[in-house]
VEXDREN-2710 file (C-alpha; in Angstrom, 1 decimal):
% VEXDREN-2710
k/r/px/py/pz
1/UNK/-28.6/15.8/41.8
2/UNK/-27.6/16.9/39.3
3/UNK/-26.0/14.9/36.7
4/UNK/-25.4/14.9/33.0
5/UNK/-28.0/18.0/31.9
6/UNK/-30.2/16.8/28.8
7/UNK/-28.6/20.3/26.9
8/UNK/-24.9/18.1/26.4
9/UNK/-27.0/16.3/23.9
10/UNK/-26.1/19.2/22.0
11/UNK/-22.7/18.2/21.4
12/UNK/-23.8/14.7/20.3
13/UNK/-23.1/15.1/16.2
14/UNK/-19.2/15.5/17.1
15/UNK/-16.7/13.1/15.6
16/UNK/-14.6/12.0/18.4
17/UNK/-12.5/8.7/18.6
18/UNK/-15.1/5.3/19.4
19/UNK/-14.0/4.0/22.8
20/UNK/-12.0/0.5/22.3
21/UNK/-14.4/-2.4/22.8
22/UNK/-11.7/-4.5/23.9
23/UNK/-11.6/-7.3/26.7
24/UNK/-10.6/-5.1/29.4
25/UNK/-7.6/-5.2/30.6
26/UNK/-6.4/-7.1/34.1
27/UNK/-6.3/-4.2/37.1
28/UNK/-3.6/-2.5/38.3
29/UNK/-3.0/-3.1/41.9
30/UNK/-3.8/0.2/42.7
31/UNK/-7.5/-0.3/40.6
32/UNK/-8.2/-3.7/42.5
33/UNK/-7.6/-2.0/46.3
34/UNK/-10.0/1.1/44.7
35/UNK/-12.9/-1.4/43.6
36/UNK/-13.0/-2.7/46.9
37/UNK/-13.1/0.8/48.5
38/UNK/-16.2/1.2/45.5
39/UNK/-17.6/-2.1/47.0
40/UNK/-18.0/-1.7/50.5
41/UNK/-19.6/2.4/49.7
42/UNK/-21.8/1.4/47.4
43/UNK/-23.2/-1.8/49.1
44/UNK/-23.4/0.3/52.5
45/UNK/-27.2/1.2/52.5
46/UNK/-27.4/5.4/52.7
47/UNK/-31.0/5.9/52.1
48/UNK/-32.9/8.1/54.1
49/UNK/-35.7/5.3/55.6
50/UNK/-33.3/2.5/56.3
51/UNK/-30.3/3.5/55.6
52/UNK/-26.9/5.1/57.7
53/UNK/-24.8/7.4/55.9
54/UNK/-22.6/7.7/59.2
55/UNK/-22.1/4.2/59.1
56/UNK/-20.6/5.1/55.4
57/UNK/-18.5/7.8/57.2
58/UNK/-17.4/6.0/59.9
59/UNK/-16.4/3.0/57.0
60/UNK/-14.6/6.1/55.0
61/UNK/-12.8/7.3/58.0
62/UNK/-11.1/4.0/59.0
63/UNK/-10.0/3.2/55.5
64/UNK/-8.3/6.6/55.2
65/UNK/-6.5/6.3/58.7
66/UNK/-5.3/2.9/57.6
67/UNK/-3.8/4.6/55.1
68/UNK/-2.0/7.1/57.3
69/UNK/-4.2/9.9/58.0
70/UNK/-3.9/11.1/61.7
71/UNK/-7.0/10.9/63.9
72/UNK/-7.3/15.1/64.4
73/UNK/-7.2/14.9/60.2
74/UNK/-10.3/13.3/59.7
75/UNK/-13.6/14.0/61.7
76/UNK/-17.0/11.8/61.5
77/UNK/-19.6/13.7/62.7
78/UNK/-23.6/13.4/63.3
79/UNK/-26.1/15.4/65.3
80/UNK/-28.1/14.0/68.0
81/UNK/-31.4/14.0/66.5
82/UNK/-29.8/13.1/63.0
83/UNK/-27.4/10.3/63.9
84/UNK/-27.5/8.0/60.6
85/UNK/-27.5/11.3/58.7
86/UNK/-23.8/11.9/59.1
87/UNK/-20.8/12.8/57.3
88/UNK/-17.0/12.7/57.3
89/UNK/-14.3/15.8/56.9
90/UNK/-11.0/14.9/55.9
91/UNK/-7.6/17.4/56.0
92/UNK/-4.8/16.4/54.1
93/UNK/-2.5/18.8/54.8
94/UNK/-0.2/21.5/52.3
95/UNK/2.9/22.7/52.8
96/UNK/1.9/26.3/51.5
97/UNK/1.0/28.3/54.5
98/UNK/-0.5/31.2/52.0
99/UNK/-2.9/29.3/49.7
100/UNK/-6.0/28.1/50.5
101/UNK/-7.2/24.8/50.6
102/UNK/-9.4/23.2/48.1
103/UNK/-12.5/21.1/49.0
104/UNK/-13.5/17.4/47.6
105/UNK/-17.4/17.5/47.7
106/UNK/-19.5/14.5/47.4
107/UNK/-22.7/13.2/49.1
108/UNK/-23.2/9.9/50.3
109/UNK/-26.8/9.7/50.7
110/UNK/-28.7/7.7/47.4
111/UNK/-32.0/8.2/46.7
112/UNK/-34.6/4.5/47.4
113/UNK/-34.6/1.7/45.6
114/UNK/-37.1/-1.5/46.0
115/UNK/-35.5/-5.0/45.6
116/UNK/-38.9/-6.0/43.5
117/UNK/-38.5/-3.5/41.0
118/UNK/-34.9/-4.2/40.1
119/UNK/-33.8/-7.0/37.7
120/UNK/-30.5/-7.3/40.2
121/UNK/-30.2/-6.5/44.0
122/UNK/-29.9/-2.8/44.5
123/UNK/-27.1/-3.3/46.7
124/UNK/-25.4/-5.3/45.8
125/UNK/-22.2/-4.2/43.8
126/UNK/-22.7/-6.1/40.2
127/UNK/-19.9/-5.8/37.2
128/UNK/-21.9/-7.2/34.1
129/UNK/-21.6/-5.9/30.5
130/UNK/-19.0/-3.7/31.1
131/UNK/-21.2/-1.6/33.9
132/UNK/-21.4/-1.7/37.3
133/UNK/-25.1/-1.9/38.5
134/UNK/-26.3/-0.9/42.0
135/UNK/-27.9/1.9/43.3
136/UNK/-25.3/5.0/43.7
137/UNK/-23.3/3.3/41.6
138/UNK/-22.8/6.7/39.7
139/UNK/-25.1/9.5/41.6
140/UNK/-22.8/9.8/43.6
141/UNK/-20.3/7.1/45.5
142/UNK/-18.5/6.9/42.1
143/UNK/-16.9/10.1/42.9
144/UNK/-17.1/9.9/46.7
145/UNK/-15.3/6.5/46.5
146/UNK/-12.8/8.2/43.8
147/UNK/-11.9/11.6/45.9
148/UNK/-11.5/9.4/49.5
149/UNK/-9.1/6.8/47.7
150/UNK/-7.3/9.8/46.5
151/UNK/-6.4/10.9/50.0
152/UNK/-5.6/7.2/50.3
153/UNK/-3.1/7.3/47.3
154/UNK/-1.5/10.3/48.3
155/UNK/-0.7/9.2/51.9
156/UNK/0.5/6.0/50.8
157/UNK/2.7/7.4/48.4
158/UNK/3.7/10.5/50.7
159/UNK/3.1/13.0/48.6
160/UNK/3.0/16.3/50.2
161/UNK/0.6/18.7/48.3
162/UNK/1.5/23.0/48.2
163/UNK/-2.2/23.4/48.4
164/UNK/-4.2/22.0/51.6
165/UNK/-6.7/19.2/50.3
166/UNK/-10.2/18.4/52.0
167/UNK/-13.1/16.3/51.8
168/UNK/-16.3/16.0/52.6
169/UNK/-18.7/13.6/52.4
170/UNK/-22.3/14.1/53.4
171/UNK/-25.6/13.5/53.5
172/UNK/-28.7/14.9/52.6
173/UNK/-28.4/15.8/48.9
174/UNK/-31.0/13.5/47.5
175/UNK/-34.0/14.1/50.2
176/UNK/-35.6/18.0/50.2
177/UNK/-36.0/18.7/53.4
178/UNK/-33.9/16.2/55.2
179/UNK/-30.8/16.9/57.4
180/UNK/-28.3/18.1/54.8
181/UNK/-24.8/17.4/55.9
182/UNK/-23.5/20.3/53.5
183/UNK/-25.7/22.6/54.6
184/UNK/-25.4/21.5/58.2
185/UNK/-21.5/22.1/57.6
186/UNK/-21.8/25.8/55.8
187/UNK/-23.7/27.2/58.5
188/UNK/-22.3/25.3/61.5
189/UNK/-18.5/24.1/60.9
190/UNK/-17.2/26.6/57.8
191/UNK/-13.8/26.8/59.2
192/UNK/-13.5/23.4/59.2
193/UNK/-14.4/23.3/55.0
194/UNK/-13.0/26.9/54.5
195/UNK/-11.7/26.6/51.1
196/UNK/-10.8/28.9/48.3
197/UNK/-12.8/26.3/46.0
198/UNK/-14.4/23.4/45.8
199/UNK/-14.5/20.1/43.1
200/UNK/-18.0/18.0/43.2
201/UNK/-20.5/16.5/40.7
202/UNK/-22.5/17.7/38.4
203/UNK/-19.7/17.9/35.4
204/UNK/-18.9/15.1/33.4
205/UNK/-18.8/13.5/29.6
206/UNK/-21.5/11.9/27.8
207/UNK/-21.4/9.0/24.7
208/UNK/-23.9/8.4/22.2
209/UNK/-24.8/5.5/23.5
210/UNK/-22.6/3.3/21.5
211/UNK/-19.8/3.5/23.4
212/UNK/-18.6/7.6/21.6
213/UNK/-17.9/9.6/24.3
214/UNK/-18.9/13.2/22.6
215/UNK/-18.5/15.3/25.4
216/UNK/-16.6/16.7/28.6
217/UNK/-18.5/19.1/30.8
218/UNK/-17.7/21.5/33.4
219/UNK/-20.5/22.5/35.6
220/UNK/-20.2/26.2/36.1
221/UNK/-23.3/27.2/38.1
222/UNK/-26.8/25.9/38.8
223/UNK/-30.2/26.3/39.9
224/UNK/-32.4/27.0/42.9
225/UNK/-34.5/24.6/43.8
226/UNK/-38.1/25.7/45.3
227/UNK/-41.1/24.1/45.7
228/UNK/-44.2/26.3/46.1
229/UNK/-47.2/24.9/48.2
230/UNK/-50.5/25.7/46.6
231/UNK/-54.1/25.8/48.3
232/UNK/-57.7/27.0/47.4
233/UNK/-60.5/26.8/50.1
234/UNK/-63.9/26.4/49.7
235/UNK/-67.2/25.3/52.0
236/UNK/-67.8/22.5/50.1
237/UNK/-71.7/21.2/49.9
238/UNK/-73.6/18.3/48.3
239/UNK/-73.0/17.2/44.9
240/UNK/-75.7/17.0/43.8
241/UNK/-76.0/20.8/44.1
242/UNK/-73.0/21.4/41.9
243/UNK/-71.9/25.5/42.1
244/UNK/-69.2/27.0/39.7
245/UNK/-67.3/28.4/43.1
246/UNK/-65.2/25.4/43.0
247/UNK/-62.0/24.9/45.1
248/UNK/-60.9/22.2/42.0
249/UNK/-61.8/24.0/39.4
250/UNK/-60.1/27.1/40.9
251/UNK/-56.7/25.2/41.6
252/UNK/-57.0/23.6/37.7
253/UNK/-57.3/27.2/36.6
254/UNK/-54.2/28.5/38.8
255/UNK/-52.3/25.6/37.4
256/UNK/-53.3/26.0/34.0
257/UNK/-51.7/29.5/34.3
258/UNK/-48.2/28.5/35.5
259/UNK/-48.7/26.0/32.4
260/UNK/-49.0/28.8/29.8
261/UNK/-46.4/31.4/31.3
262/UNK/-42.4/31.8/30.2
263/UNK/-40.3/32.8/32.4
264/UNK/-38.4/35.5/30.4
265/UNK/-34.7/34.1/28.8
266/UNK/-32.0/35.1/30.5
267/UNK/-28.1/34.7/30.0
268/UNK/-24.5/34.2/32.2
269/UNK/-21.6/34.2/31.2
270/UNK/-21.5/30.4/31.7
271/UNK/-24.7/29.9/29.5
272/UNK/-23.3/32.2/26.5
273/UNK/-20.2/30.5/26.4
274/UNK/-22.2/26.7/26.3
275/UNK/-23.9/27.9/23.9
276/UNK/-21.7/29.5/21.6
277/UNK/-19.2/27.0/21.5
278/UNK/-22.1/23.2/21.9
279/UNK/-23.8/25.6/18.7
280/UNK/-20.8/26.2/16.8
281/UNK/-20.4/22.1/17.0
282/UNK/-23.1/21.4/15.4
283/UNK/-24.0/21.8/11.3
284/UNK/-28.0/22.0/12.0
285/UNK/-30.3/24.7/12.4
286/UNK/-30.3/24.5/16.3
287/UNK/-26.4/25.0/16.2
288/UNK/-26.9/28.1/14.3
289/UNK/-30.2/28.8/16.1
290/UNK/-27.7/28.4/19.6
291/UNK/-24.9/30.8/18.4
292/UNK/-27.0/33.3/17.3
293/UNK/-28.6/33.0/20.3
294/UNK/-25.4/33.4/22.4
295/UNK/-24.3/36.6/20.4
296/UNK/-27.8/38.4/20.9
297/UNK/-30.4/36.9/23.7
298/UNK/-32.9/39.1/22.2
299/UNK/-33.3/37.4/18.5
300/UNK/-36.6/35.9/18.9
301/UNK/-36.6/33.2/15.6
302/UNK/-32.9/32.2/17.3
303/UNK/-34.9/31.8/20.8
304/UNK/-38.2/30.1/19.5
305/UNK/-35.7/27.4/17.6
306/UNK/-33.3/26.9/20.9
307/UNK/-36.6/27.0/23.0
308/UNK/-38.1/23.5/21.0
309/UNK/-35.3/21.3/23.6
310/UNK/-36.6/21.0/26.5
311/UNK/-33.0/21.0/27.7
312/UNK/-31.8/23.9/26.4
313/UNK/-35.0/25.7/27.2
314/UNK/-34.5/25.4/30.8
315/UNK/-31.0/26.3/31.0
316/UNK/-32.4/30.0/29.7
317/UNK/-34.5/30.6/32.3
318/UNK/-36.6/29.9/35.3
319/UNK/-38.8/27.3/35.1
320/UNK/-42.1/26.3/37.7
321/UNK/-44.2/23.3/36.9
322/UNK/-47.2/21.6/38.7
323/UNK/-45.9/18.1/40.3
324/UNK/-48.1/16.8/42.8
325/UNK/-52.1/17.5/43.2
326/UNK/-54.4/16.9/46.1
327/UNK/-57.6/18.1/46.7
328/UNK/-61.0/16.8/48.0
329/UNK/-62.5/14.4/50.9
330/UNK/-65.5/12.5/49.2
331/UNK/-66.6/11.4/45.6
332/UNK/-70.3/12.6/46.3
333/UNK/-69.0/16.2/48.0
334/UNK/-67.9/19.0/46.7
335/UNK/-64.3/19.5/47.6
336/UNK/-63.1/21.8/50.5
337/UNK/-59.4/21.7/50.2
338/UNK/-57.2/21.6/47.0
339/UNK/-53.1/21.8/47.2
340/UNK/-50.5/21.6/44.5
341/UNK/-47.0/21.9/44.7
342/UNK/-45.1/23.7/42.3
343/UNK/-41.5/22.8/41.9
344/UNK/-39.6/25.8/40.5
345/UNK/-35.6/25.7/39.1
346/UNK/-34.8/29.4/39.6
347/UNK/-32.1/30.7/37.6
348/UNK/-28.9/31.7/39.6
349/UNK/-29.5/35.5/40.9
350/UNK/-33.0/34.8/41.9
351/UNK/-34.5/34.8/44.8
352/UNK/-37.5/32.5/45.9
353/UNK/-39.6/36.0/47.0
354/UNK/-38.8/37.1/44.1
355/UNK/-40.4/34.1/42.2
356/UNK/-43.7/34.0/44.5
357/UNK/-44.2/37.3/43.6
358/UNK/-44.2/36.5/40.0
359/UNK/-46.6/33.2/40.6
360/UNK/-48.8/35.8/42.4
361/UNK/-49.0/38.0/39.9
362/UNK/-49.6/35.3/37.0
363/UNK/-52.2/33.5/39.3
364/UNK/-54.3/37.2/39.2
365/UNK/-56.2/35.0/42.1
366/UNK/-56.6/36.4/45.9
367/UNK/-58.0/33.0/46.6
368/UNK/-55.4/30.7/45.7
369/UNK/-52.7/30.5/48.3
370/UNK/-49.5/30.6/47.8
371/UNK/-46.6/29.3/50.2
372/UNK/-43.0/28.5/50.3
373/UNK/-42.2/24.9/51.2
374/UNK/-38.6/25.3/52.8
375/UNK/-37.9/28.7/53.2
376/UNK/-34.7/29.9/54.0
377/UNK/-32.7/28.6/51.4
378/UNK/-30.0/30.7/49.7
379/UNK/-29.8/32.1/46.4
380/UNK/-28.1/30.1/43.5
381/UNK/-24.7/31.2/42.8
382/UNK/-22.6/31.1/39.9
383/UNK/-18.6/31.3/40.6
384/UNK/-16.7/32.7/37.7
385/UNK/-14.5/30.8/34.5
386/UNK/-11.6/31.0/36.3
387/UNK/-8.7/30.4/33.9
388/UNK/-6.7/28.8/37.3
389/UNK/-9.7/26.0/37.4
390/UNK/-10.6/25.3/34.0
391/UNK/-7.3/25.5/32.1
392/UNK/-5.9/22.7/34.2
393/UNK/-9.9/20.7/33.8
394/UNK/-8.9/21.1/29.8
395/UNK/-5.4/20.0/29.4
396/UNK/-6.3/17.2/31.3
397/UNK/-9.0/15.7/29.3
398/UNK/-7.4/16.8/26.4
399/UNK/-4.8/14.0/28.0
400/UNK/-7.1/11.2/28.9
401/UNK/-9.5/12.2/26.5
402/UNK/-8.2/13.0/23.4
403/UNK/-10.1/14.6/20.9
404/UNK/-13.5/15.5/23.2
405/UNK/-14.0/18.7/23.8
406/UNK/-14.7/20.1/26.6
407/UNK/-18.0/23.2/27.6
408/UNK/-18.9/24.9/30.3
409/UNK/-22.5/24.3/31.0
410/UNK/-24.7/25.4/33.8
411/UNK/-26.8/22.8/35.7
412/UNK/-30.9/22.5/35.0
413/UNK/-31.0/20.5/38.6
414/UNK/-29.4/21.5/41.6
415/UNK/-26.8/19.8/44.1
416/UNK/-25.0/21.3/47.1
417/UNK/-22.7/22.8/45.8
418/UNK/-25.7/25.5/46.3
419/UNK/-24.9/25.6/49.9
420/UNK/-21.1/26.0/49.8
421/UNK/-21.7/29.1/47.2
422/UNK/-24.1/30.4/50.2
423/UNK/-20.6/31.2/52.3
424/UNK/-18.4/32.5/49.8
425/UNK/-16.8/28.7/48.3
426/UNK/-17.3/28.9/44.6
427/UNK/-18.1/25.2/43.2
428/UNK/-17.6/23.2/40.3
429/UNK/-18.5/20.2/38.7
430/UNK/-15.8/18.5/37.4
431/UNK/-15.2/16.4/34.2
432/UNK/-14.0/12.6/34.4
433/UNK/-16.9/10.0/34.2
434/UNK/-19.3/10.1/32.1
435/UNK/-22.5/8.5/31.4
436/UNK/-24.9/7.3/28.6
437/UNK/-27.9/9.3/26.8
438/UNK/-30.3/7.7/28.5
439/UNK/-29.3/8.5/32.6
440/UNK/-27.6/5.0/33.3
441/UNK/-31.0/4.6/35.7
442/UNK/-30.0/7.5/38.2
443/UNK/-32.4/8.3/40.2
444/UNK/-34.1/5.3/38.1
445/UNK/-34.4/1.5/38.1
446/UNK/-30.7/-0.7/37.6
447/UNK/-28.4/1.9/38.5
448/UNK/-25.2/1.8/36.4
449/UNK/-21.1/3.3/35.4
450/UNK/-19.9/2.1/32.2
451/UNK/-16.1/-0.1/33.9
452/UNK/-14.3/1.8/32.1
453/UNK/-15.9/5.2/32.8
454/UNK/-15.1/4.8/36.5
455/UNK/-11.5/3.6/36.1
456/UNK/-11.0/6.6/33.5
457/UNK/-13.0/8.9/35.1
458/UNK/-10.7/8.1/38.5
459/UNK/-7.1/8.6/36.8
460/UNK/-8.4/11.7/35.2
461/UNK/-9.6/13.3/38.7
462/UNK/-6.4/11.9/40.8
463/UNK/-4.0/13.7/38.1
464/UNK/-7.0/16.8/38.5
465/UNK/-6.6/16.9/42.2
466/UNK/-3.0/16.9/42.1
467/UNK/-2.5/20.1/39.7
468/UNK/-4.9/21.8/41.3
469/UNK/-3.2/21.1/44.6
470/UNK/0.5/21.8/43.7
471/UNK/0.1/25.3/43.1
END
């Protein structure tokens, strides 16, 4: 999951129009139909433990075929080892034989949600106080529903794009180590999803939490996610006769060294543009430091100021942090084995082997074993700031969200775009739908999306796909 990057709060001081707080207008007929699709998708449980992405894919496939797509244009896939973790690929043909297709990507799996923890049933779509509540309303079934709905609308109006438009709804994005549909398609069905570029989650807008939309963003690149398992061992013994050599102390020393280590600052075209543009919009000292750092990454005073924001700090480097520790076997015995998980988010271009070598050097203790939890994950690659793609995104944003700036950003989280980039499909997180500063409960309790965000984002994304498929 990567949704609205925390660093985007840089733009929260912008003066932009307040969103109208009037009674909602009656839904248009096309919005009524879309709401039914969205409701069906949201209410289909797609958690990794008890849900079925395959069922959700089948339901979306049925809607696409009912709109006029042919059987050979809609593929529901799954493997015998993972029958419930399937997905869907749909192909809406274009008229040009020269233009490569474009791909619309969205994941349909969701994070677990316990009914006892939520105020409302997490698998029932509830509209209340201007928001839709349920697990997946924002992450990422809003976009999955919009992409599916876009092809349905194309089919019903007989739209003939120049560029073929493909849709991939995939499973496994939310659970590290689970079967990942985007990865499987990239490695096994590359021809089915072949495209000049892909549009994905990761971009989007941010409000000030009070109804004012302050920024729209385009995600251009992301970090790569990698877990490392650290292990220390010791013969142990009776706790009544302690010795200095202790597996817990050894692990604690290793973790403390990681805590105190700072990966060096790095910048690419995306982050340099982000800090320059977002910084120029801020009248405070942070804004000045952001602009200065974009102009000169060696400016240590500017870096020190920017680093005080945890989102900015993460955008500037690889980060590694201890997230889990497990050790010992009895209350009255010296520990024999201790393990810790260190989660790293690697700057684009950095490899897991390279990061592991840095951790080994930082810890400086051959008694601490370091292993990559999952091997073979692709290297994060940032796509270019292509004016042919970024330009229409900005122009349509000005039409749908007048006065709201559009900023390119690199996600500090991770999306399935990583797997597409690895096989040569540059992937961009699009503007459109927006969230609040608190994250809207994504991955947490009472997930929600503003009703106006969903419908206005849908209109924007429909126009965007039309624009990019027409040339």
